[in-house]
N, C-alpha and C positions, 0 to 999 in steps of 0.2 A: 228552650233551655237558656237561662240567663248567662250573660258573659262573665268571665272571671275578671274581677277588678284588681288591677295591679298598679303600683306606683314605683317609679324609679326615683331615687333621691340622691342628689349630689350637691356639693357646695357651690360649684360654678361650672359654667360651660366655656371657660377660657380654652385657648389652644393647649393641647396635651393629649396624652394617651388615654387617661381615664374618661374624659368627656367623649372621646371618639368611641370608646367601647359602649358607653351609656347610650349614645345616639344610635349606634348599630343595633343595640337591643331594642330600643324604642321604635325605630323605623322598621324592624323586621318582624315584630310580633304580629301574629295573624289577628286582624281586627274582627274577624268573624268569631273568634274565640275569646279574645282579650279586650277589655276596656282599659286602656293604658293611659296613665298620666305621668308626666315628667316634672318633678319638683326640683327646682334649682335655686341657688343663691345669687348674689350680686355678681354679675359677669362684666369684666372690664375689657378683656382682650379676646373676644370670641373669634373662632375661625369663621371663614366665609360660610361653611356649612351650618355651623352653630347659629350664626346670625340669621340665616335664611329660615332655619327651623324656628327660632324664637319669634320671628316676624310672621310666620305663616300658620303655625299650628295653634289651635284652640285648646289642645290637650296639655299645655304647659302652664305651670303655676310658679310664679317667681316669689320667693321669700327673701327679700333684700337683707334681712338680718342674719340669714344663714351664710356665714362667712368662714373662711378657712382658719383665720387667726383667732386666738382666744380673746374674747371680749365679753365681760360679764353681762353688760346691758344687752348687747346683741344676742348673746347666747340664750338669755332668759326670754327675750322677745321671740327668737326663732323656736324655742321650746314650746311656747304658748301657741304660736301660729301653726306649727306642725301638728300639735295635739288637736287643734280645732279642725284642721283639714282632714286628719285621719278619722275623727269622730263623725264628721259630715259625710265623707265619701264612703266610709265602711269598706275599705279595701280588703280583698281576700289575701293578697300578698303585698308586702312592702319590701322592696329590694334596695338596700342602701349601698352607697359607693363612697369610698375614701373615709378617712378617720373621723373628721368632725361630723359629717352627715351620718356616719355609722353610729356615733355616740348619741346625738340628739334624735336621730331618726328611729333608732331601735328602742330607746327609752319611751319616746312618745307613742310609738306604734303599739308597744306592749300595754301601756297605760290606757290607750284608746281601744283596746280589745281586738287589734288586728290578729287574724288567725295564724298567719305564716309570716315569719320574718327571716329574710336572707340578707347576708352581708358580704360585700366584696371589698377587701381593703385596698386593692391596687398597689400593693407594696407592703413592707413590714417596717414598723418603727420600734421593734424590740431591741435593736442595737444599731449603732452606726450613725444615728441621728442626734441623740441627746446625751447628756451626761449620765453617769450611772444611776443617780437618784431618779431622774425623769424617766429613764429607761425602765427602772423597776416599777415606777408608778404606772407607766404605760401598760406593762404586762399585767399588773394587778387589775387595772381598769378593764382590760380586754377579757380577763378571766370572768369578771362580773358580767360584762355585756354578753359573753358567750352563752351564759345561762338563759338569756332572753332570746337567743338566736336559734332558729331551726337548722339552718345550713350556712356554712361559710365557704365561699368560692374563692380560690386562689389561682394564680397564674403559673405556679411551678411546684414541683415536688419539694424544693427547698423550703418554700413558704409553708407548705403543709407540715414538714418536719419541724420548722420553727414553732408553729402553733402547738404541736404535740410535745416537743422537748421543753417548752416553757410552761407546760401544764395548763394551757389555755382551755383546751377541750379535748375530747377523745377524737381519734382519727376518723371515726365513722361519721362525724359531723362535718368533715372538711372534704370538699370536692376540688380536685385540681383540673382546671380547664385552661389549656394553653391559650395565651393571647393569639388572636388571629387577625390577618389583614386581608384586604381586597386584592387578590392575586391578579385580577384583571387590570387593576390600576397601576400596579408596580411591576412592569415588564422590562426586560433588558433593553437598553437604549441602542438603536442601530447606528446613530450618528453622534458619537460622543464628542468628536472634534467640533461639530457645529454647536453643541450645547456649551462647550467651553468658550467658544467665541461669543455667545450671547452674554456671558459673564465677563467679557473683556479679557479673556485668557487665551494665550496662544495655543493652537492645537497640539503642539509638541510638548507642552509643559505637563508635568504631573499635577493632578488636583487631588488634594486630601481634604476631606470635609468633616465638620462636626455640625449636627443639627440637634439643638438642645436648648432648654431654658438656661440662661446665664446666671446660675445660682451656685453657691458654694458646693453643694452636694454633687454637682455635675463634674467637678474637677477640671474645668476648662483651663485654669491657670497652668496646670501640669501639661496639658496639651500644647499650650503656647510655648512653654519652656522647652518641650521636646521638639516642637516645630523649628525653633531657632537652631537647634543642633542638627536637625535634618538638613536644613538649608546650607549649613556649612559643608555638608558632604554632597548633597544633590541640589545644586543651585537652581535648576529649572523646576522647582516645586512651588506651587501656590497652595495656600491654606485658606479655605473659606469657613466662616463661622456663621451659621444660620440660627437665628433666635434672638431673644432679648431677655432682659432681666435686670435685677438690682446691681449686678457686677459689670455691666457692659462698659461703663466709663473706666472703671478700674482695669479691665482687661485691655481696653484700647491704650491706656497709659502704659501698661506692661509691654505691649508690642512696641510702642515708641521708645521705651527705656532700653529694650533689647536691640533697637535700631534695625528692624527688618520689616517695617510697615509696607514696603513694596511687595512683600510676599504674602501678606495677610489681608483678606477682604472680609469685612463685617457686613453681612447682608441684611441683618435684622430679621423680623418675621417674614416668612414667605408662604403664601397660600399654595404655590405650585411646588410642593416638596419633591414630588417625583421628577419634576423638570430639573431641579437642582441636583438631585441624586444622579440623574443621567449624565452629569458632567464629571462625576467623581471616578477616580481610579481606585480610591480607597476611602472607606468610611470609618471614623474613629468615635468611640464613646468612652471617655476616661472617668466615668462616674465613681464616686466614693461609696455609693449605695444605690442599688437599682433593682426594681422588681422585674422588669422585662427589658425596657429599652426598645420600644416598637420600631424606632428608626433602624435598628439592627436587622429586624425582620424585613423591613421595606428594602433596605440596601441589598441584603442577600437575595431577596426575591428577584431583584434586578440584575443578579449576577455580579454584584460588587463585593469583594472580600472585605472583611472588617478587622479592626484592631480594637479591643475593648478590655475593660478591667474584669478580673475574676471575682465579681461580687454579686450578691443577691441571686436572681434567677438567670443571669446572663450565661453561665456555663451550660444551661439547658437550651438556650437560644442560639448559641454559637458552638460549633464543633471545633475545639482547639486543634490547630495545625491541620485542619481539613477544610473548614470554611472561613477561618480567620485565625488570629493569634490573640490569646488572652494573657494579660500581664497583671502584676500586682497593682493595686491602687496607689497613687502618689509616687510611683516609681518612674521618674522621668527618663532615666537611662534605658530601662526595659521598654518603655513606650517608644522612645526614639529608635532603638534597635529593631523593634517589630515593624515600624513604618518603613525603615530603610530596607529591611529584609524583603518586604513585598514589593517595594518600588524598584529595587535592584534586580529582582528576578521575575521577568515578564512571564515565563512559563508557569511558575508557582502561582503568581497572581491570577492568571487565567484559569488554572486548574482549581484553585480555591473558589473562584467566582462561579464556575460551572457546578461544583459540588454544593455551593451555597444555595443556588437556585433550586436544585433538586431537593435538598434538605428542607427548605421552607415550603415548597409546593406540596411536599408529602405530609407535612405535619401542622403547619401554622396558617391554615386558611380561615377566613372570617366565618365561613359556613361551619367548619368543625367547631369553632369556639361557641357559636350561637347554638349549635346542636347540643353541646354539653350543658350550656346554661339553661336552655329550655327543658332539657331532660330533668334538671333539678326542680323546675317549677312543677312538672308533671308528677315526679315522685313524691314531692311534699304534699301535693294536693290529693 
């Protein structure tokens, strides 16, 4: 019996949640059943795992013109290249990931005669990202593309409701498969004090951390403003910011302007995310818009309570006042109060952490996520 030919398509394999999910799918597909290719665009900041995959696998196809940003010349080139690949390979399934790959991938796959097209947006751009006109055009475009798509996989029930409420497609075309992490990789840290010392932090200090891209949508400037106010009340608090992005220099200037740089550590990108998480007493994600926020799953899996904004799919990933505290986006005062509440109350912090670990292990494993996605492949075939 011939193998089922399937392609995963994404704009880039840079560090982030979407590439991690794509790699999990690619690495976990049964090669006795599937002949799988991973098609990706220009990658500048790959994770260690991504780099190893790129250098070792012959089942990867790089299309350098497939980039996240709008570029007429690159987009036309990527369109032509993808069409040629799909025509040559004759895939049974094309599974696209994120917006740009979803646009070009679905159009070219349908034109090339691919039998089954599946799209996974890894977030929603219907509101919160663009101005009203661009948001309207985004919804309109997604309605058109949905007609070319057999199934759409989302990470939360909220995303599913957004697709239905914006009349993109009927609910029976949408599958909600919760994002999942490797629970064996993110386990509670037995020696938190030692982890703090490796970061140059005293064992008795509180450590509050953000692990994120340093971009506008992540709301890091509100975290910094709240951190300054937390320090005024709880002086032995250190704030670590893990990640990089276009706003890093501006954020470093903000910390200096607020004159509390001795309390803030910018670590840049780190491959050992679980090691950094192990030093945290509290994990914060102040996003203005967010599909999942995988770091919240990772932190909770390690028994670390979280403070996050009540946006996107986060309320499904964090149980408010049980595994963490949810606040309104851009609300510096509420963010400050939530951080102080958990740092000031050791019993509540430990209780939330214990509940968080149980919650994540019950619902958000990588195995459960892959099982849901693979079931979509089987049902469409």
